[in-house]
N, C-alpha and C positions, 0 to 999 in steps of 0.2 A: 676560345680554347681553354681547357682546364689547365690552370697554372700549377707549377710544382708546389707553390705555397698552398694552393687550394687542396691539392692531393694530400698534403700532409695534414691539412685541417680536417679532411674527411675522417681520419682515424682518431683525431684528438678532440673533436667536438663532443660535448657531454651528451640513453640507449634508445637506436632505431631498431621496422617493418613495421465471424460467422456469417465467413462470408455473411454479409448482412442479409440473411434471408428473413424477411419480416415474419416473425413468429406470432405476433399478437393477432388473435382471432376476434373478429367482431362477434359479440354475443348475439345469437339469434333466438328469438322466441320460437319454441317448437310446440306445436299443438299437442295437448295432453291426450293423445289417443293411444291406448295401450296396445292395440292391435292394428296400427296404421299400416296400410299397404304401400304408403308413399315412401320413396327412396330419396334421402337427402343428397343434394348435389355436392360433389367433392369441393373442398375449399381450393381456390386457385393460389398456389404458392409462386412467388417470384423465383426466377432462375437464380442460382448462386452467382455472386458477383464475379467470381473467377471465370465462369462460363460467359457471362455477359461481356467481360473485358476481351476475352478471346474472340468473340463473334463481332464485336463492334469495329466498323471500318471507317466511320466518320470521325475525323480528328477532334471536332468540337464535342461530340457526344462522348468520345473516349476520354477526353480530358475531364468532362463533367462527372462521368461515372467514376473515374479513379479518385477525383477530388472528394466525391461524396463518400468514398470508402477509406478516407485518409486515416481513420481510427480503427479500421478493420484489420486486425492482426493477420487474419488469413490471407488478406490481399497484400499488405505491405511487407509481410515477412516471407512472401512467396517470391523467391528470386526470379523465377521465369516470368511471372506476371509483371513484375516491376520492370525488368529488362525489356520485355516485349513491348510494353506500353511506351517506354522511352524511345525504343528503336523505331516504332511506327510513327510517333510524333516527330522524330527527327527526319524520317523519310518524307513526311508531309511538310517539312520546313517550319514546324511550329515550335521553335526553340523558346518562345515566350511561355508556352504551356509547360514545357519541360522545366524551365526555371521556376515557374509558379509552383509546380508540384513538389520539386525537390527542396526548394527553400521552405515550403510549408512543413515538409517532413522533418526538417532540422529543428523546428520549434516544438515538436511533439516529444513525448517522453523517450521514444526510441532514438532521438537525436543526441541523447547523452551517452549512448553506447558507441564506443570507437568502431566496433565491427560494422554497425549500421552506417556510420558516417563514411567509412571506407567504401561501402557499397555506393553511397551517393557520389563520392569522388570518382569512382570507376564509371558510374553511369554518365556523369558529365563528360568523362573522357570518351566514352563510346559515342556520345552525341557530338563529339568534336568541340565541346565547350570547355576548352583547356583553361582559360582564365577563371571560369566559375569553379572548376575543380581545385585549382590552386588556392583560390580565395576561401573555399570551404575548409581546406586544411588550416589556413591561417586563422580562421574565425572559430575553430573548434572550442576554444576556451570560453567564447561568448555564450555558448550553449551548455556550458558545464561539462564538456567532454575533454578529457585529458589526452594530449597528443603523445604518441610514442613512435618508435621507429616503424611500426606497422603502417600507420597512417601516412608517415613521411614517405615510405616506399611506394604506397599507392599513388600519392601525388606526384612523386618523381617519375613513376612509370607512365602516368598520363602526360606529363610534361615532355617526356622523350619523344612523343608523337610529333613534336615540332621539329625535331632534329636540330634545334637551335642550341648549340653548345654554350653560347654566352648566357642564354636564359637559364639553362640547367646549372651553369656555374654560379650564377647569381642566387638561384633558389637554394642550392646547397649551402652557400655561404650564409644566407640570411636565416635559413630554417634550422640550422644545426647548432644554434647557441646552447640549447638545452637537450639536444638529442645526439646520441652517439650512433654512428652508422654501423651496420652489420654487413655480413658477407652478401646478403641479398641486395643491399644498396650498391655494394661494389660491383656486383654482376650486372645490375641495371646500367650503371655508368659505363662499364666496359663494353657492354653490348651496343650501347648508343655510339660510343666512340668508334667501334669497329664498323658499324653501319654507315657512319659518316666518313669512313676512310682514314681516320686519324689513329692508325694502328700503333705508332710509336708512343703516343700519349696513353693509349690503352695499356700497353706494356708497363709504362711508368706508374700508372695508377696501381696496378697489381703489386709492383715492387714496393712502392711507398706504403701501401696499405698493410702489406705483410710486415713491414718494420714496426707498425703500430700495434701488432698483435692480432690482426684479422687475417686468418689463414684462407687462402684461395681454396675453393672446393672444385669438384669435378666439372661443375657448370662453368666456372671461371676459365679453367684450362681448355675445356671443349670449345668455348666461344672464341678464345684466342687462337687455338689450333686451327679451327675451321676457317677463320678469317685469314690466317696466314697462308693456308693452302690456296684459298680463293684468290689471294693477291699474288700468287706465284712466289711466295717467300717460304719455300719448303724447308730451308735450313732452320728457320725460326720455328716452324711448325714441328719439325722433328725434334728440335731441342726442347721445346715445351713438353712434348710427349715424354721424353726421357726425364726431364726435371720433375714432372708430375709423378712418375713412377718412383723416382728416387726419394721423393718426399712422402711416399706412402699413400698417395692419392691415385687410385687406379681408374683407368678409363672405363666408361660405361658404354652402353649401346650407341648412343649418339656420338661419342668420341670415335669409336671404331668406324662408324658409318662415314664420318667426316674424312678419316684417313683413307678408307676404301674408295670414296669418291675421288680423292686426290690421285690415288694410284690408277684408277680407271681412266681418269682424264689424261694421265701420262702414258696410257697404253701399257700399263704394267698389270695385266690381268692375273698372271700367275702369282705375283706378290700379293694382290688382293685376295686371291684364293687361299694363300698361306695365312693371311690375317683372319680369314673366316675360320680356318681350322684352329687358330689360336683362340678365337672367341669361344669356341666350343670347349676348349681345354680349360678355360677359366670360368666355365659355367655361365657364359653370357650367350643367350639364345639369339641368333640372327633373326631379323624380322623381314618383312616383305621388301623394305627399302634395301636391305643388305643384299638379298638375292636378286633383286632387280638390277642393282648396280653390278653385281658379279656377272649376271647373264649378259648385260650390256657390254661389260668389259671384254668378255670372251668373244662376243659377236664382233665388236669393233676391232679386236686384234686378229680376227680371222679364224678363231677356234670355235666354229659353229657347232662342232660335235660336242665340245665341252659344255657349251651353253645348253644343248639338248639334255646332257646328262644332269646338269644342275636342275633343269626344269623337271625332268623325270623324277629326280630325287625328292623334290618338293611334293609331288603327287603321291609318291610311294609312302611318304611319312604321314600322309593324310592331310597335308596342307594344300588347299586349292589355290594356285597362283592367282593374284589379283589381276584386274584388267590391264594395269600398266605393264605387268610382266608379259602378258599375252601380246599386247601391242608391240612391245620391244621385240619379242620373238618373231612376230609376223613381219615386222619391218626388215629384220636382218635375214630371215629365211628367204624372203623375196630377193634381197640383194645377192644371196647365195644361189638363187635360181631353184630353190627347193619349194616349188609351188604347191605340191600336193600337201605337204605338212603345213605350209602356210595357210592353205585353204581350210584344212581341218581346224586349225586354231582360230582362224578368222570367223568361222561359223559359230564357234562357241561364244565368243565375245559379242558378235553382232546380234545374236539371239538375246543377249542380255543388255542390248542397247549400248554396248561399249565399243563404238566404232573406231577403227583406225582412221587416219587422216584420209581425205579424198584422194590425195596423191598416192598413198599406199594402196588403196583399193584399186585405183587405176592401174598401177603397176602389176597388181595381182591378176586383174582381168586380162591384161595384155599377155602375161606369162601363161595363164591357163588357155587363152585363145591360141597362142602360138604352138602350144603342145597338144592341141586338139581336144582340150577338156572344155568344150563349149557348154555342156550341161552344167558343169560346176560353175562356170562363169555366169550362166543365167541365174543360178540359185543365189549367187552373191548379189546380183542386181535385185533379185526379189527381196532379199533381206535388207538391202539398202533402201528400198522403197518404204520399209516399215520403220525407218529411223525416226525417233522423236527427240528434238524437233526435226522435221524432214530436211533432207538436202534440198538446196535450191534447184529450181527447174534447169538452170544452166549446168549445175554439176551433174544432175541426173542425165542430162542430154549427153554430156561428155562420156559417162560410163556406158550408156546404151550405144553410143556411136562405135565403141570398140568392137562390139559384137557384129555390127553391120559390116565391118571390114573383113569378117571371116568368110 
């Protein structure tokens, strides 16, 4: 657990966060015929290395191909190619290949650029090779690359994957002798403490860091507010909201959504609705998450009519609701026995392969069947047959059996 002594140290530690297409042509002797009718065969050019890497599926060949292009800037500076190669090697369990490739890259000229080393640290992290990532940070000076808060933050971010607070504490203590943390470091630490359920320590980190001159930003407050609400500590969440505003740090979309989620979970749909109105008044545009939460809130509170109005508003303003919003509406329309509207919405998303749960489809079919809408029920089954990946034979049997009861 992060000690108070360490918390204070965080702020006082001294600043952190061609294609090789073979172009050499073999000289060919050409007959000196001025009017030759012969046509010279086109030269065969190798595929660009990036295309070869993308196509290669064999881990051994993939490793050899990337290693052969270690000096090819088009390959090594291509973030997608690098990440995709490491990801596929990790999927194949060839961590030895990953280590070989990344350690080799550190010895090349690009290994002296902090931005490039940060990429290597993050790649080790994505492969789950945490110790290699941390060692890369510690060894940067050996390759002539100066460490700053940026590379520290990258290594810290990777280390938080372990959720081992003691390891994180040790790393911060050892690595910050010549690096001063910044607000991004603070946010990484606080997020980790919140995820591990040590909320009190997360609050303490924010307070102590603020004393050293690092001001919490909207990400800091949002992380703590969201975690407080999820832990049913609404008084603390509300207090942090007010403190944030008093200090001139205003909530963003994520902060509003966190509070709306809390209100919906407490069946306070109308309070959530007022908060959405407030968002618009301060020029923060609600997103699909906001509206999905609002629709869900009204549905759960029994205001299905308001949920429909919010849904219609979305469509009127030219925003097509996403599949999750449709699924939410279908689920609660069925609970309200509004099977006709549920059927129309279900059709839309099922045609896009965005299927409700098998239980929801089952209840929809039962409702349509009981109301004599057998043709509609048959059409739903027809759409269900086209699902990718398909429903299991057992589930399809359950759906079909409903019509047999009519």
